[in-house]
N, CA, C and O atoms as a DFTB+ gen file, in Angstrom:
680 C
 N C O
     1  1       2.531     159.040      66.089
     2  2       2.138     160.547      66.086
     3  2       1.021     160.292      67.221
     4  3       0.348     159.265      67.320
     5  1       0.949     161.497      68.113
     6  2       0.151     161.920      68.711
     7  2      -1.621     162.035      68.618
     8  3      -1.820     162.888      67.752
     9  1      -2.456     161.728      68.942
    10  2      -3.735     161.806      68.681
    11  2      -4.073     162.971      68.794
    12  3      -5.168     163.016      69.355
    13  1      -3.727     163.856      68.570
    14  2      -3.878     165.514      68.560
    15  2      -4.445     165.779      67.083
    16  3      -4.586     166.963      66.777
    17  1      -4.729     164.966      66.291
    18  2      -4.696     165.347      64.829
    19  2      -6.349     165.293      64.245
    20  3      -6.777     165.638      63.143
    21  1      -7.166     164.659      65.565
    22  2      -8.265     164.609      65.517
    23  2      -9.243     166.061      65.781
    24  3     -10.407     166.267      65.437
    25  1      -8.191     167.034      66.591
    26  2      -8.752     168.606      66.803
    27  2      -8.477     168.951      65.296
    28  3      -7.484     168.693      64.616
    29  1      -9.850     169.729      64.905
    30  2      -9.844     170.116      63.376
    31  2      -9.043     170.938      63.607
    32  3      -8.198     170.839      62.718
    33  1      -8.671     172.034      64.551
    34  2      -7.732     173.302      64.159
    35  2      -6.391     172.811      64.311
    36  3      -5.522     173.625      63.998
    37  1      -5.956     171.553      64.760
    38  2      -4.523     171.298      64.332
    39  2      -4.505     170.639      63.215
    40  3      -3.481     170.773      62.545
    41  1      -5.751     169.620      62.597
    42  2      -5.709     168.960      61.603
    43  2      -5.415     170.043      60.470
    44  3      -4.508     170.026      59.638
    45  1      -6.373     170.945      60.648
    46  2      -6.403     172.057      59.672
    47  2      -4.747     172.734      59.364
    48  3      -4.219     172.785      58.253
    49  1      -4.163     173.194      60.609
    50  2      -2.749     173.425      60.345
    51  2      -1.710     172.911      59.477
    52  3      -1.014     173.401      58.588
    53  1      -1.845     171.553      60.111
    54  2      -0.994     170.534      59.654
    55  2      -1.590     169.850      58.074
    56  3      -1.042     168.751      57.986
    57  1      -2.401     170.061      56.942
    58  2      -2.801     169.808      56.580
    59  2      -2.693     171.126      55.610
    60  3      -2.995     171.023      54.421
    61  1      -2.320     172.166      56.077
    62  2      -2.159     173.536      55.270
    63  2      -0.856     174.291      55.467
    64  3      -0.652     175.442      55.078
    65  1       0.130     173.401      56.208
    66  2       1.402     174.307      56.260
    67  2       1.930     174.394      55.087
    68  3       1.763     173.623      54.142
    69  1       2.714     175.542      55.148
    70  2       3.549     175.762      53.606
    71  2       4.526     174.800      53.756
    72  3       4.861     174.141      54.741
    73  1       5.119     174.838      52.084
    74  2       5.959     173.775      51.640
    75  2       7.513     173.848      53.194
    76  3       7.705     172.915      53.973
    77  1       8.173     174.930      53.198
    78  2       8.884     174.579      53.891
    79  2       8.790     174.008      55.284
    80  3       9.419     172.997      55.595
    81  1       7.768     174.849      56.373
    82  2       7.506     173.752      57.270
    83  2       7.301     172.366      56.775
    84  3       8.252     171.690      57.168
    85  1       6.782     171.923      56.342
    86  2       6.376     170.546      55.776
    87  2       8.160     169.806      55.834
    88  3       8.505     168.807      56.466
    89  1       8.904     170.570      55.079
    90  2      10.009     170.241      54.607
    91  2      10.749     170.135      56.075
    92  3      11.340     169.071      56.262
    93  1      10.783     170.909      56.929
    94  2      11.254     170.772      58.323
    95  2      10.748     169.854      58.924
    96  3      11.515     169.032      59.425
    97  1       9.791     169.737      59.029
    98  2       8.785     168.557      60.098
    99  2       9.065     167.573      59.580
   100  3       9.420     166.868      60.525
   101  1       9.227     166.582      58.056
   102  2       9.707     165.777      57.314
   103  2      11.192     165.465      57.732
   104  3      11.485     164.371      58.213
   105  1      12.190     166.538      57.517
   106  2      13.453     166.050      58.407
   107  2      13.429     165.557      59.351
   108  3      14.032     164.497      59.522
   109  1      12.687     166.179      60.352
   110  2      12.593     165.192      61.514
   111  2      12.317     164.349      61.730
   112  3      12.920     163.591      62.490
   113  1      11.242     164.106      61.129
   114  2      10.347     162.736      61.004
   115  2      11.004     161.715      60.782
   116  3      10.818     160.647      61.365
   117  1      12.299     162.027      59.455
   118  2      13.006     160.711      58.771
   119  2      14.018     160.967      60.309
   120  3      14.011     159.934      60.978
   121  1      14.744     161.963      60.876
   122  2      15.816     161.583      61.638
   123  2      15.148     160.629      62.854
   124  3      15.887     159.809      63.399
   125  1      13.754     160.745      63.272
   126  2      13.275     160.174      64.589
   127  2      13.087     158.539      64.027
   128  3      13.264     157.628      64.836
   129  1      12.754     158.262      62.735
   130  2      12.456     156.870      62.557
   131  2      14.073     156.319      62.513
   132  3      14.357     155.335      63.197
   133  1      14.946     156.874      61.826
   134  2      16.079     156.578      61.577
   135  2      17.102     156.128      63.221
   136  3      18.063     155.387      63.423
   137  1      16.242     157.049      64.126
   138  2      17.154     157.037      65.332
   139  2      16.508     155.694      66.427
   140  3      17.346     155.034      67.042
   141  1      15.225     155.414      66.580
   142  2      14.155     154.539      67.123
   143  2      14.961     152.949      65.937
   144  3      15.273     151.967      66.611
   145  1      15.102     152.882      65.088
   146  2      15.887     151.788      64.406
   147  2      17.279     151.659      64.616
   148  3      17.665     150.491      64.642
   149  1      17.916     152.302      64.731
   150  2      19.036     152.341      65.438
   151  2      20.120     152.087      63.875
   152  3      20.974     151.218      63.699
   153  1      19.564     153.471      62.697
   154  2      20.184     152.622      61.105
   155  2      20.880     154.039      61.331
   156  3      20.478     154.930      62.080
   157  1      22.133     154.054      60.431
   158  2      22.724     155.241      60.206
   159  2      22.109     156.356      59.325
   160  3      21.880     156.114      58.140
   161  1      21.824     157.612      59.876
   162  2      21.347     158.574      58.804
   163  2      21.441     158.634      57.731
   164  3      20.510     159.217      57.176
   165  1      22.642     158.058      56.773
   166  2      22.275     157.972      55.289
   167  2      21.527     156.681      54.636
   168  3      21.401     156.533      53.420
   169  1      21.163     155.990      55.380
   170  2      19.950     154.859      55.220
   171  2      18.937     155.402      54.617
   172  3      18.638     156.565      54.890
   173  1      18.145     154.605      53.595
   174  2      16.864     155.448      52.904
   175  2      15.882     155.660      54.004
   176  3      15.911     155.071      55.085
   177  1      15.010     156.551      53.633
   178  2      14.041     157.037      54.115
   179  2      13.004     156.076      54.306
   180  3      12.297     155.828      55.282
   181  1      13.076     155.534      53.026
   182  2      11.841     154.793      52.668
   183  2      11.823     153.538      53.118
   184  3      10.866     152.919      53.585
   185  1      13.074     153.142      52.933
   186  2      13.595     151.289      53.518
   187  2      13.474     151.365      55.364
   188  3      13.211     150.339      55.992
   189  1      13.683     152.591      56.012
   190  2      13.199     152.546      57.464
   191  2      11.816     153.130      57.447
   192  3      11.405     153.152      58.607
   193  1      11.059     153.542      56.730
   194  2       9.727     153.411      56.985
   195  2       8.909     152.355      56.598
   196  3       7.847     151.986      57.100
   197  1       9.560     151.888      55.592
   198  2       8.890     150.035      55.517
   199  2       9.019     149.237      56.622
   200  3       8.206     148.345      56.863
   201  1       9.824     149.439      57.213
   202  2      10.631     148.170      58.368
   203  2       9.681     148.830      59.586
   204  3       8.996     148.047      60.244
   205  1       9.634     150.292      59.897
   206  2       8.518     150.557      60.898
   207  2       7.292     150.724      60.523
   208  3       6.751     151.445      61.362
   209  1       6.369     150.354      59.472
   210  2       5.393     150.110      58.982
   211  2       4.962     151.872      59.103
   212  3       3.762     151.989      59.347
   213  1       5.492     152.849      59.015
   214  2       4.908     154.141      58.487
   215  2       4.988     154.639      57.274
   216  3       5.674     154.244      56.332
   217  1       3.947     155.900      57.363
   218  2       3.969     156.134      55.812
   219  2       5.337     157.625      55.849
   220  3       5.736     158.262      56.824
   221  1       5.622     157.711      54.781
   222  2       6.546     159.285      53.998
   223  2       5.331     160.181      55.107
   224  3       4.283     159.661      55.492
   225  1       5.672     161.254      55.382
   226  2       5.051     162.384      56.360
   227  2       3.484     163.174      55.402
   228  3       2.347     163.399      55.819
   229  1       4.017     163.371      54.239
   230  2       3.104     163.701      52.931
   231  2       1.671     162.764      53.430
   232  3       0.663     163.210      53.979
   233  1       1.955     161.394      53.051
   234  2       1.065     160.382      52.882
   235  2       0.848     160.110      54.179
   236  3       0.089     159.152      54.327
   237  1       1.297     160.678      55.328
   238  2       0.431     160.549      56.706
   239  2      -0.388     161.898      56.659
   240  3      -1.392     161.765      57.359
   241  1      -0.338     162.772      56.256
   242  2      -1.065     163.882      56.365
   243  2      -2.534     163.739      54.989
   244  3      -3.713     164.091      54.964
   245  1      -1.726     163.127      54.155
   246  2      -2.941     162.542      53.025
   247  2      -4.193     161.445      53.772
   248  3      -5.412     161.530      53.625
   249  1      -3.451     160.474      54.560
   250  2      -4.450     159.821      55.160
   251  2      -4.941     159.991      56.041
   252  3      -5.968     159.336      56.220
   253  1      -4.471     161.037      57.190
   254  2      -5.254     161.938      58.094
   255  2      -6.581     162.325      57.247
   256  3      -7.724     161.865      57.242
   257  1      -5.959     163.338      56.554
   258  2      -7.456     164.310      55.572
   259  2      -8.447     163.280      55.064
   260  3      -9.627     163.336      55.408
   261  1      -7.990     162.350      54.257
   262  2      -8.913     160.985      53.749
   263  2      -9.614     160.194      54.853
   264  3     -10.670     159.589      54.669
   265  1      -8.920     160.242      56.068
   266  2      -9.908     159.677      57.142
   267  2     -10.639     160.659      57.576
   268  3     -11.691     160.064      57.806
   269  1     -10.818     161.737      57.847
   270  2     -11.661     163.342      57.765
   271  2     -12.519     163.113      57.020
   272  3     -13.635     163.063      57.537
   273  1     -12.433     162.859      55.441
   274  2     -13.236     162.808      54.536
   275  2     -14.052     161.774      54.933
   276  3     -15.243     162.049      55.076
   277  1     -13.678     160.617      55.150
   278  2     -14.363     159.599      55.311
   279  2     -15.577     159.700      56.266
   280  3     -16.716     159.245      56.170
   281  1     -14.945     160.471      57.254
   282  2     -16.221     160.867      58.749
   283  2     -17.412     161.718      58.172
   284  3     -18.604     161.667      58.475
   285  1     -16.768     162.506      57.266
   286  2     -17.551     163.784      57.122
   287  2     -18.966     163.146      56.033
   288  3     -20.177     163.115      56.250
   289  1     -18.352     162.809      55.138
   290  2     -19.130     161.763      54.183
   291  2     -20.330     160.955      54.590
   292  3     -21.461     160.898      54.107
   293  1     -19.652     160.214      55.831
   294  2     -20.435     158.999      56.292
   295  2     -21.171     159.566      57.370
   296  3     -21.628     158.735      58.156
   297  1     -21.440     160.933      57.649
   298  2     -21.794     161.955      58.496
   299  2     -21.223     161.356      60.034
   300  3     -22.229     161.170      60.719
   301  1     -20.265     161.076      60.636
   302  2     -19.541     160.703      61.446
   303  2     -18.632     161.701      61.913
   304  3     -17.503     161.302      62.200
   305  1     -18.929     163.122      62.073
   306  2     -17.930     164.119      62.213
   307  2     -18.754     165.108      62.756
   308  3     -19.979     164.994      62.805
   309  1     -18.054     166.195      63.218
   310  2     -18.526     167.634      63.991
   311  2     -19.445     168.226      63.167
   312  3     -19.292     168.369      61.954
   313  1     -20.602     168.645      63.940
   314  2     -21.792     168.989      63.042
   315  2     -21.443     170.288      62.176
   316  3     -22.210     170.689      61.301
   317  1     -20.294     170.886      62.464
   318  2     -20.309     171.958      61.838
   319  2     -19.504     171.801      60.132
   320  3     -19.369     172.599      59.204
   321  1     -19.092     170.331      60.341
   322  2     -18.731     169.670      58.780
   323  2     -19.534     169.071      57.864
   324  3     -19.339     168.919      56.658
   325  1     -20.658     168.669      58.690
   326  2     -21.711     168.230      57.830
   327  2     -22.451     169.298      56.658
   328  3     -22.532     170.524      56.730
   329  1     -22.819     168.630      55.858
   330  2     -23.383     169.029      54.946
   331  2     -22.741     170.690      53.797
   332  3     -23.293     171.602      53.182
   333  1     -21.060     170.159      54.130
   334  2     -20.250     171.354      53.349
   335  2     -19.990     170.790      51.860
   336  3     -20.074     171.585      50.924
   337  1     -19.686     169.484      51.627
   338  2     -19.627     169.163      50.429
   339  2     -20.512     168.981      49.724
   340  3     -21.597     169.135      50.284
   341  1     -20.582     168.578      48.205
   342  2     -21.640     167.894      47.454
   343  2     -21.011     167.321      46.526
   344  3     -19.826     167.582      46.315
   345  1     -21.829     166.267      45.669
   346  2     -21.404     165.647      44.699
   347  2     -21.650     166.569      43.224
   348  3     -22.424     167.456      42.865
   349  1     -20.394     165.719      42.556
   350  2     -20.637     166.604      41.073
   351  2     -22.093     166.062      40.395
   352  3     -22.377     164.963      40.873
   353  1     -22.965     166.476      39.535
   354  2     -24.217     166.229      39.169
   355  2     -23.909     166.198      37.693
   356  3     -22.970     166.810      37.182
   357  1     -24.855     165.366      36.984
   358  2     -24.729     165.350      35.965
   359  2     -24.019     164.185      35.194
   360  3     -23.511     163.187      35.705
   361  1     -24.098     164.581      33.557
   362  2     -23.619     162.646      33.258
   363  2     -22.118     162.670      33.196
   364  3     -21.587     161.670      32.712
   365  1     -21.105     163.963      33.738
   366  2     -19.979     164.274      33.432
   367  2     -19.018     162.668      34.426
   368  3     -19.418     162.092      35.438
   369  1     -17.896     162.426      33.713
   370  2     -17.456     160.878      34.405
   371  2     -17.015     161.242      35.938
   372  3     -16.928     160.330      36.760
   373  1     -16.749     162.550      36.290
   374  2     -16.924     163.396      37.536
   375  2     -18.027     162.299      38.811
   376  3     -17.912     161.636      39.842
   377  1     -18.920     162.692      37.925
   378  2     -20.284     162.175      38.962
   379  2     -20.582     160.983      38.570
   380  3     -21.556     160.561      39.193
   381  1     -20.100     160.119      37.674
   382  2     -20.035     158.929      37.885
   383  2     -19.498     158.028      38.737
   384  3     -19.992     156.963      39.107
   385  1     -18.440     158.519      39.034
   386  2     -17.658     158.179      40.063
   387  2     -17.390     158.789      41.568
   388  3     -16.517     158.761      42.436
   389  1     -18.629     159.331      41.342
   390  2     -18.850     159.747      42.941
   391  2     -18.210     160.756      43.498
   392  3     -18.085     160.840      44.720
   393  1     -17.534     161.998      42.310
   394  2     -16.530     163.018      43.320
   395  2     -17.015     164.120      43.209
   396  3     -17.661     164.677      42.321
   397  1     -16.645     164.413      44.209
   398  2     -17.125     166.026      45.147
   399  2     -16.940     166.888      44.239
   400  3     -16.191     166.683      43.284
   401  1     -17.663     168.071      44.437
   402  2     -17.315     169.306      43.635
   403  2     -16.548     169.778      44.071
   404  3     -16.336     169.605      45.271
   405  1     -15.727     170.639      43.274
   406  2     -14.308     171.311      44.521
   407  2     -14.162     172.855      43.675
   408  3     -13.658     173.396      42.691
   409  1     -15.196     173.130      45.136
   410  2     -15.127     175.025      44.837
   411  2     -13.703     175.765      44.362
   412  3     -12.511     175.461      44.402
   413  1     -14.408     176.786      43.940
   414  2     -13.018     177.432      43.337
   415  2     -12.713     178.509      44.664
   416  3     -13.621     179.187      45.145
   417  1     -11.634     178.543      45.052
   418  2     -11.379     179.757      46.283
   419  2     -10.287     180.599      45.652
   420  3      -9.897     180.367      44.507
   421  1      -9.705     181.755      46.536
   422  2      -8.629     182.110      46.572
   423  2      -7.660     181.489      47.026
   424  3      -6.590     181.657      46.441
   425  1      -7.699     180.530      48.259
   426  2      -6.319     179.871      47.981
   427  2      -6.553     178.448      48.327
   428  3      -7.352     177.833      49.033
   429  1      -5.273     178.084      47.346
   430  2      -5.404     176.142      47.452
   431  2      -5.519     175.695      48.987
   432  3      -5.662     174.478      49.112
   433  1      -5.483     176.521      50.335
   434  2      -4.944     176.077      51.263
   435  2      -6.209     175.963      52.075
   436  3      -6.244     175.594      53.249
   437  1      -7.465     176.389      51.182
   438  2      -8.463     176.036      51.929
   439  2      -9.415     174.793      52.260
   440  3      -9.843     174.222      51.257
   441  1      -9.804     174.294      53.448
   442  2      -9.716     173.092      54.265
   443  2     -10.910     172.032      52.833
   444  3     -10.756     170.886      52.411
   445  1     -12.172     173.259      52.432
   446  2     -13.014     172.446      52.049
   447  2     -12.658     172.031      50.364
   448  3     -13.128     171.070      49.756
   449  1     -11.883     172.856      49.938
   450  2     -11.017     172.391      48.568
   451  2      -9.919     171.349      48.719
   452  3      -9.797     170.474      47.861
   453  1      -8.918     171.424      50.034
   454  2      -8.269     170.343      50.176
   455  2      -9.127     168.775      49.698
   456  3      -9.088     167.967      48.770
   457  1      -9.930     168.998      51.081
   458  2     -10.520     167.832      51.417
   459  2     -11.548     167.287      49.976
   460  3     -11.515     166.084      49.718
   461  1     -12.330     168.112      49.191
   462  2     -12.898     167.718      48.237
   463  2     -11.673     166.702      47.045
   464  3     -11.808     165.597      46.517
   465  1     -10.437     167.815      47.000
   466  2      -9.599     167.164      45.981
   467  2      -9.103     165.548      46.529
   468  3      -8.958     164.514      45.878
   469  1      -8.905     165.852      48.116
   470  2      -8.510     164.182      48.320
   471  2      -9.215     163.180      48.326
   472  3      -8.956     161.978      48.284
   473  1     -10.284     163.848      48.391
   474  2     -11.777     162.352      48.298
   475  2     -11.084     162.171      46.981
   476  3     -10.135     161.396      46.857
   477  1     -11.683     163.069      45.759
   478  2     -11.774     162.574      44.436
   479  2     -10.713     161.601      44.132
   480  3     -10.846     160.592      43.441
   481  1      -9.272     162.154      44.928
   482  2      -8.283     161.136      44.287
   483  2      -8.458     159.819      45.108
   484  3      -7.803     159.018      44.440
   485  1      -8.868     159.271      45.966
   486  2      -9.270     158.108      46.853
   487  2      -9.573     157.149      45.629
   488  3     -10.280     157.449      44.667
   489  1      -8.997     156.090      45.804
   490  2      -9.152     154.781      44.946
   491  2     -10.835     154.487      45.179
   492  3     -11.330     154.422      46.304
   493  1     -11.443     154.359      44.191
   494  2     -13.025     153.924      43.891
   495  2     -13.155     152.618      45.019
   496  3     -14.258     152.407      45.523
   497  1     -12.082     151.832      45.354
   498  2     -12.784     150.672      46.078
   499  2     -12.851     150.929      47.280
   500  3     -13.673     150.326      47.971
   501  1     -11.886     152.023      47.910
   502  2     -12.467     152.242      49.686
   503  2     -13.277     153.122      49.837
   504  3     -13.552     153.473      50.985
   505  1     -13.899     153.741      48.712
   506  2     -14.954     154.914      49.535
   507  2     -15.965     153.796      49.627
   508  3     -16.906     154.589      49.667
   509  1     -16.430     152.883      49.679
   510  2     -17.632     151.832      50.415
   511  2     -17.108     151.592      51.629
   512  3     -18.056     151.476      52.406
   513  1     -15.971     151.444      52.255
   514  2     -15.939     150.871      52.977
   515  2     -16.855     150.940      54.373
   516  3     -17.320     151.991      54.815
   517  1     -17.035     149.590      55.002
   518  2     -17.914     150.069      56.000
   519  2     -17.713     150.856      57.557
   520  3     -18.594     151.106      58.379
   521  1     -16.286     151.133      57.634
   522  2     -15.737     151.919      58.568
   523  2     -14.582     152.859      58.699
   524  3     -13.752     152.684      57.808
   525  1     -14.286     153.808      59.553
   526  2     -13.328     154.187      59.189
   527  2     -11.932     153.393      59.735
   528  3     -10.803     153.653      59.318
   529  1     -12.120     152.788      60.340
   530  2     -10.775     151.807      60.900
   531  2     -10.664     150.644      59.549
   532  3      -9.630     150.007      59.350
   533  1     -11.375     150.564      59.056
   534  2     -10.944     149.322      57.792
   535  2     -10.990     150.202      56.481
   536  3     -10.551     149.718      55.437
   537  1     -11.480     151.405      56.504
   538  2     -10.897     152.186      55.459
   539  2      -9.761     153.084      55.562
   540  3      -9.420     153.852      54.663
   541  1      -9.288     152.985      56.487
   542  2      -8.241     153.866      57.080
   543  2      -6.660     152.526      57.037
   544  3      -5.599     152.686      56.434
   545  1      -6.919     151.783      57.564
   546  2      -5.989     150.562      57.161
   547  2      -6.050     150.104      56.003
   548  3      -5.107     149.354      55.750
   549  1      -6.738     150.239      55.228
   550  2      -6.852     149.810      53.856
   551  2      -6.059     150.811      52.925
   552  3      -5.139     150.522      52.160
   553  1      -6.558     151.917      53.133
   554  2      -5.825     153.176      52.341
   555  2      -4.472     152.976      52.622
   556  3      -3.717     152.733      51.681
   557  1      -3.723     153.084      54.617
   558  2      -2.500     153.052      54.582
   559  2      -1.941     152.087      53.979
   560  3      -1.097     152.463      53.164
   561  1      -2.152     150.426      54.101
   562  2      -1.515     149.557      53.059
   563  2      -1.222     149.881      52.060
   564  3      -0.028     150.070      51.829
   565  1      -2.265     150.091      50.992
   566  2      -2.153     150.576      49.829
   567  2      -1.061     151.569      49.373
   568  3      -0.305     151.478      48.406
   569  1      -1.186     152.749      50.508
   570  2       0.141     153.440      49.875
   571  2       1.458     153.286      50.650
   572  3       2.464     153.988      50.544
   573  1       1.271     152.323      51.379
   574  2       2.978     151.356      51.900
   575  2       3.337     150.846      50.847
   576  3       4.403     151.096      50.286
   577  1       2.418     150.011      50.428
   578  2       2.981     148.543      49.031
   579  2       2.945     149.453      48.206
   580  3       3.872     149.193      47.439
   581  1       2.360     150.549      47.805
   582  2       2.924     151.691      46.539
   583  2       3.922     152.524      46.714
   584  3       4.237     153.186      45.725
   585  1       4.758     152.751      48.088
   586  2       5.432     154.051      47.647
   587  2       7.060     152.424      48.026
   588  3       8.252     152.722      48.101
   589  1       6.559     151.047      48.165
   590  2       7.701     150.564      47.715
   591  2       7.822     149.952      46.470
   592  3       9.015     149.817      46.197
   593  1       7.199     149.591      45.735
   594  2       6.633     149.362      44.370
   595  2       6.553     149.970      43.380
   596  3       6.647     149.391      42.298
   597  1       6.359     151.301      43.468
   598  2       6.554     152.248      42.340
   599  2       7.513     152.954      41.863
   600  3       7.611     154.136      42.191
   601  1       8.106     152.564      41.287
   602  2       9.457     153.222      40.567
   603  2       9.141     154.632      40.166
   604  3      10.124     155.089      39.582
   605  1       7.958     155.695      40.259
   606  2       7.628     157.006      39.859
   607  2       7.578     157.427      41.092
   608  3       7.486     158.655      41.078
   609  1       7.600     156.851      42.550
   610  2       7.032     157.572      43.573
   611  2       8.099     158.432      43.732
   612  3       9.165     157.969      43.327
   613  1       8.154     159.989      44.387
   614  2       8.878     160.847      44.868
   615  2       8.028     161.434      46.248
   616  3       6.801     161.355      46.316
   617  1       8.635     161.864      47.026
   618  2       8.292     162.587      48.245
   619  2       8.030     163.779      47.831
   620  3       9.012     164.497      47.641
   621  1       6.613     164.378      47.555
   622  2       5.996     165.875      47.535
   623  2       5.386     166.416      48.503
   624  3       4.247     166.027      48.759
   625  1       5.942     167.363      49.213
   626  2       5.494     167.667      50.466
   627  2       4.284     169.174      49.974
   628  3       3.745     169.836      50.861
   629  1       4.144     169.357      49.052
   630  2       3.282     170.336      48.730
   631  2       1.614     170.286      49.254
   632  3       0.851     169.459      48.756
   633  1       1.335     170.872      49.887
   634  2      -0.118     170.756      50.671
   635  2      -1.287     170.616      49.628
   636  3      -2.409     170.324      50.039
   637  1      -1.089     170.785      48.493
   638  2      -2.116     170.609      47.602
   639  2      -2.037     169.609      46.192
   640  3      -2.633     169.771      45.127
   641  1      -0.982     168.413      46.627
   642  2      -0.631     167.307      45.981
   643  2      -1.034     166.051      46.796
   644  3      -0.511     165.884      47.898
   645  1      -2.014     165.078      46.274
   646  2      -2.292     164.022      46.172
   647  2      -1.563     162.773      45.901
   648  3      -1.766     162.595      44.700
   649  1      -1.034     162.074      46.211
   650  2      -0.385     161.045      45.577
   651  2      -1.568     159.843      45.562
   652  3      -2.542     159.619      46.281
   653  1      -0.971     159.164      44.341
   654  2      -2.318     158.056      43.767
   655  2      -1.657     157.027      43.870
   656  3      -0.668     156.829      43.165
   657  1      -2.184     155.986      44.980
   658  2      -1.144     154.913      44.657
   659  2      -1.111     153.813      43.742
   660  3      -2.274     153.441      43.583
   661  1      -0.297     153.100      43.047
   662  2      -0.626     152.534      42.144
   663  2      -1.000     151.024      42.636
   664  3      -0.265     150.610      43.533
   665  1      -2.019     150.136      42.199
   666  2      -2.560     148.749      42.742
   667  2      -1.344     148.250      41.789
   668  3      -0.851     148.653      40.735
   669  1      -1.069     147.014      42.815
   670  2      -0.303     145.898      42.212
   671  2      -1.505     144.661      41.646
   672  3      -2.456     144.212      42.286
   673  1      -1.103     144.346      40.341
   674  2      -1.849     143.263      39.911
   675  2      -0.848     141.763      40.129
   676  3       0.320     141.751      39.743
   677  1      -1.471     140.591      40.771
   678  2      -0.545     139.627      40.555
   679  2      -0.678     138.525      39.372
   680  3       0.196     137.671      39.223
């Protein structure tokens, strides 16, 4: 995927795109993967993604937003995003897990709503990794493994749905 996702305008449009547009983009993404591996169009998309080490489109979107949120939380982002999020306070379970306060908003496509919801969905083991590269690689590997091993995994292109990877214990 192109590096243009670092542009906040494009990232926001990608994250908040409507379900119909995301379904169309997902179909194109699947076709490209199958053409790249020269496999039949009837081949399972998940097996193709696994071979290419690609995430399904909705998980790529989630990973990009998570990476952006990691940068924001760690003050490694454009200044207009700094100090826009606050942690839940008080004695609740959410505050114990260092979750972000989710603002009420008229649209669930609001970046601050989606960003906080995405961050709160992250496995707690990833939140304190030392840099965005290790964070991104670890989260991507968790999601790749989870899409293969989770029998309940389904593609959900809703812009405000965030998949929780299952952790595999040996």
